[in-house]
C-alpha positions as CSV (number, residue, x, y, z in Angstrom):
1,M,105.8,70.7,74.9
2,L,105.9,73.1,77.9
3,S,106.8,76.7,78.1
4,T,109.1,77.6,81.0
5,Q,106.9,80.4,82.3
6,Q,103.2,80.3,83.2
7,Q,101.2,82.4,85.7
8,Q,99.0,80.8,88.3
9,H,97.6,82.0,91.7
10,P,97.4,80.9,94.4
11,P,100.4,78.6,94.3
12,T,99.9,74.9,94.4
13,L,102.3,71.9,94.1
14,A,102.1,68.4,92.6
15,L,104.4,65.4,92.9
16,C,105.2,62.9,90.1
17,A,106.6,59.8,91.7
18,I,108.5,57.7,89.2
19,G,109.3,54.0,89.2
20,D,108.1,50.6,88.1
21,E,108.8,49.3,91.7
22,L,106.1,51.7,93.1
23,L,103.4,50.4,90.7
24,S,104.4,46.7,91.2
25,G,104.1,47.1,95.0
26,R,107.7,46.1,95.6
27,T,108.5,49.5,97.1
28,Q,106.3,51.5,99.4
29,D,106.5,55.2,98.6
30,V,107.1,57.3,101.6
31,N,108.1,60.5,99.8
32,V,104.5,61.6,99.3
33,Q,103.9,61.6,103.0
34,Q,107.1,63.4,104.0
35,L,106.7,66.0,101.3
36,A,103.0,66.6,102.2
37,Q,103.9,67.0,105.9
38,H,106.6,69.5,105.1
39,L,104.5,71.5,102.6
40,F,101.7,71.6,105.2
41,A,104.0,73.2,107.7
42,Q,105.1,75.7,105.1
43,G,101.6,76.6,104.0
44,I,101.9,75.2,100.5
45,P,99.0,73.0,99.3
46,L,100.0,69.6,97.7
47,R,97.1,69.1,95.3
48,A,98.0,66.1,93.1
49,V,100.2,63.0,93.0
50,H,101.0,61.0,89.9
51,I,102.7,57.6,90.1
52,V,104.2,56.7,86.7
53,P,106.4,53.8,85.4
54,D,109.9,54.1,84.1
55,D,108.7,55.2,80.7
56,A,110.0,58.4,79.2
57,E,106.8,59.2,77.2
58,Q,104.5,58.6,80.2
59,I,106.7,60.6,82.5
60,S,106.8,63.5,80.0
61,Q,103.0,63.4,79.5
62,S,102.5,63.5,83.3
63,L,104.9,66.4,83.7
64,V,103.2,68.4,80.9
65,R,99.8,67.9,82.5
66,L,100.8,68.7,86.1
67,A,102.9,71.7,85.1
68,Q,99.9,73.1,83.2
69,E,97.7,72.8,86.3
70,H,100.1,73.7,89.2
71,S,102.6,76.3,90.2
72,A,105.3,73.7,90.7
73,V,105.9,70.0,90.1
74,F,108.3,67.9,92.1
75,T,109.6,64.6,90.8
76,S,111.0,61.7,92.8
77,G,113.0,58.8,91.4
78,G,114.7,57.8,88.2
79,I,118.0,59.8,88.4
80,G,120.4,57.0,89.1
81,P,123.1,55.4,86.9
82,T,121.1,52.5,85.4
83,H,119.2,52.0,82.1
84,D,115.8,52.6,83.7
85,D,116.8,56.0,85.3
86,I,115.3,58.2,82.6
87,T,113.8,61.2,84.5
88,Y,116.3,63.8,83.2
89,A,115.7,62.6,79.7
90,A,111.9,62.7,80.2
91,V,112.1,66.3,81.6
92,A,114.3,67.3,78.6
93,R,111.7,65.8,76.3
94,A,108.8,67.6,78.0
95,F,110.6,71.0,77.5
96,D,112.0,70.2,74.0
97,R,115.6,70.4,75.3
98,G,118.8,68.4,74.8
99,L,120.9,66.7,77.4
100,G,124.5,67.7,78.4
101,Y,127.0,66.8,81.1
102,H,126.8,69.4,83.9
103,E,130.4,70.1,84.8
104,E,129.8,71.5,88.3
105,T,127.8,68.4,89.3
106,L,130.5,66.1,87.9
107,A,133.1,68.0,89.9
108,R,131.1,67.7,93.1
109,M,130.6,64.0,92.5
110,R,134.4,63.5,92.1
111,R,135.2,65.6,95.1
112,M,132.7,63.9,97.4
113,T,133.2,60.3,96.2
114,R,135.2,58.5,98.9
115,G,137.7,55.7,98.9
116,N,137.6,53.3,96.0
117,M,134.0,54.1,94.9
118,V,133.5,54.7,91.2
119,K,134.1,58.3,90.1
120,P,132.2,59.7,87.1
121,D,133.9,60.0,83.8
122,P,131.9,60.4,80.6
123,Q,134.9,59.1,78.6
124,G,135.9,56.3,81.1
125,N,135.1,52.7,81.5
126,E,131.5,51.4,81.6
127,A,131.1,51.9,85.3
128,E,132.5,55.4,85.2
129,R,130.3,56.3,82.3
130,A,127.2,54.9,84.1
131,C,128.1,57.0,87.1
132,A,128.5,60.1,84.9
133,R,124.9,59.6,83.7
134,M,123.7,61.1,87.0
135,A,125.1,64.4,85.8
136,L,123.6,64.3,82.3
137,L,121.1,67.1,82.8
138,P,118.6,69.0,80.6
139,C,120.4,71.8,78.8
140,G,119.8,75.2,80.4
141,A,118.4,73.8,83.6
142,H,118.7,75.7,86.8
143,V,120.9,73.6,89.1
144,E,121.4,74.1,92.8
145,Y,122.7,72.2,95.8
146,P,120.6,72.7,98.9
147,C,122.7,70.5,101.1
148,D,126.4,71.4,101.3
149,D,127.5,67.9,102.2
150,L,125.6,66.2,99.3
151,W,126.6,66.3,95.7
152,V,123.1,65.6,94.6
153,P,121.4,68.6,93.0
154,V,117.9,69.8,92.6
155,V,117.4,70.4,88.9
156,R,114.7,72.9,87.8
157,V,113.3,73.3,84.3
158,G,110.4,75.7,84.2
159,R,107.9,74.5,86.8
160,V,109.5,71.0,87.2
161,H,111.9,70.3,90.1
162,V,113.8,67.0,90.0
163,F,114.6,65.2,93.2
164,P,116.1,61.7,93.9
165,G,113.8,58.9,94.9
166,V,115.8,57.6,97.9
167,P,113.7,58.7,100.9
168,R,116.6,59.9,103.0
169,L,118.0,62.1,100.2
170,F,114.5,63.3,99.1
171,G,113.6,64.3,102.6
172,R,116.9,66.2,103.3
173,L,116.8,68.0,100.0
174,A,113.1,69.0,100.3
175,R,113.6,70.3,103.8
176,A,116.5,72.5,102.6
177,Y,114.9,73.5,99.3
178,V,111.3,74.3,100.0
179,P,111.8,77.2,102.4
180,R,113.9,79.1,99.9
181,G,111.0,79.5,97.5
182,W,111.3,79.6,93.7
183,P,109.7,81.4,90.8
184,G,105.9,81.4,91.3
185,V,106.1,80.4,95.0
186,E,108.5,83.0,96.4
187,G,105.9,84.6,98.6
188,M,104.4,81.4,99.9
189,A,107.1,79.3,101.5
190,G,107.6,79.8,105.2
191,V,105.1,82.7,105.5
192,R,102.1,81.1,107.1
193,G,101.9,77.3,107.6
194,F,98.7,75.4,107.9
195,C,97.3,74.4,111.3
196,R,95.2,71.4,112.0
197,V,92.8,70.7,114.8
198,L,91.5,67.1,115.6
199,V,88.4,66.3,117.4
200,V,87.2,62.8,118.2
201,T,83.6,61.9,118.9
202,A,81.6,58.8,120.0
203,L,78.9,59.8,117.5
204,R,78.5,57.9,114.3
205,E,79.5,59.6,111.0
206,S,75.9,59.8,109.7
207,V,74.9,61.6,112.9
208,V,77.7,64.2,112.7
209,A,77.3,64.8,108.9
210,P,74.7,67.6,109.1
211,A,76.7,69.6,111.7
212,L,79.9,69.3,109.6
213,E,78.0,70.5,106.5
214,R,76.8,73.6,108.3
215,L,80.2,74.3,109.8
216,Q,81.9,73.9,106.4
217,R,79.5,76.5,104.9
218,E,80.1,78.9,107.9
219,Y,83.9,78.6,108.1
220,G,84.8,77.6,104.5
221,P,84.9,81.3,103.4
222,R,87.5,81.9,106.1
223,G,89.8,79.2,104.7
224,V,88.8,76.3,107.0
225,Q,88.5,72.8,105.5
226,L,86.7,70.1,107.5
227,G,87.3,66.4,107.0
228,S,85.7,63.3,108.6
229,Y,87.5,60.0,109.1
230,P,85.7,57.0,110.5
231,Q,87.7,54.9,113.0
232,W,87.4,51.5,114.6
233,P,86.4,52.4,118.1
234,V,89.3,53.8,120.0
235,D,89.5,55.1,123.6
236,A,89.2,58.9,124.0
237,G,89.1,59.8,127.6
238,G,87.3,56.7,128.6
239,R,84.8,56.8,125.8
240,P,84.7,55.0,122.5
241,A,85.5,57.3,119.6
242,H,84.0,56.4,116.2
243,V,84.9,59.5,114.1
244,V,87.9,61.8,113.9
245,V,87.1,65.3,112.5
246,S,89.9,67.5,111.2
247,A,89.7,71.3,110.7
248,T,92.6,72.7,108.7
249,G,93.5,76.3,107.7
250,T,95.9,79.2,108.2
251,D,93.5,81.5,110.2
252,E,94.1,80.5,113.8
253,R,91.1,82.5,115.1
254,A,88.8,80.9,112.6
255,L,90.1,77.5,113.6
256,A,89.7,78.2,117.3
257,A,86.1,79.2,116.7
258,C,85.4,76.2,114.6
259,K,87.0,73.9,117.2
260,A,84.7,75.3,119.9
261,E,81.7,74.5,117.7
262,L,82.9,71.0,117.0
263,L,83.5,70.2,120.6
264,R,80.0,71.5,121.5
265,L,78.0,70.0,118.7
266,L,79.7,66.7,118.6
267,D,80.3,66.3,122.3
268,G,83.8,65.8,121.2
269,T,87.3,65.6,122.7
270,E,90.4,67.3,121.2
271,I,93.4,65.1,120.5
272,A,96.9,65.9,119.6
273,D,97.9,66.2,116.0
274,T,101.2,64.3,115.9
275,L,101.7,64.8,112.1
276,S,101.6,68.6,112.0
277,S,105.1,69.1,113.4
278,K,107.6,70.4,110.9
279,M,109.9,68.0,109.3
């Protein structure tokens, strides 16, 4: 069982992606990438990702472990109206809480449900009761609605923040929710985003390894992290490029100095980072 308050610095975030369909390969998860890109722009490190099946015990165990190790844990998936949507129940179990219908969420669902779509009613017919399950939340949870035009909430219990798994909804809610900050990450979101520099080189990875090791020792204390990614030869200014080197950090002066060294030592060429733009 988790306590709702723990102290940890600096802030880090983990994601627990939930669904049998992810583990069977039927559905390709895209929420990891879009969350990682958004957190990168906000300066919040994503440090771990768990993918777990639709099993309440395994979900709870994953949440307990991740919440003990990280400042915040986002979940994706498992909050729909069907029998295998058990994320809220698993969160309640992890925090030793009960479940109860959240009246404000029920009211938003009814107000925003259009036409002849099923409206939630805990005392209604089978379809109406199934719909109402999406508002059966852990007791005492903090509930907010980051997007005014969506009834879907973000539900927080302690360090765990529950999101839907539908990529469009997940992305919209994350973009609206993350910059606000939350307990444990108030001073992090939106303050200083990460920057990334990419340099390609025609040299082989084994050749560039000693230079990268030296530069990591030199610039690591200034918060720069180097990564090396072999490529099938691609064209870079008329020359074949075998390795892409990334330098990531929040100190722009340190990154600029490291980039200059990379270009010189690797006889490299800088390329655009198309993934660093904010979501």
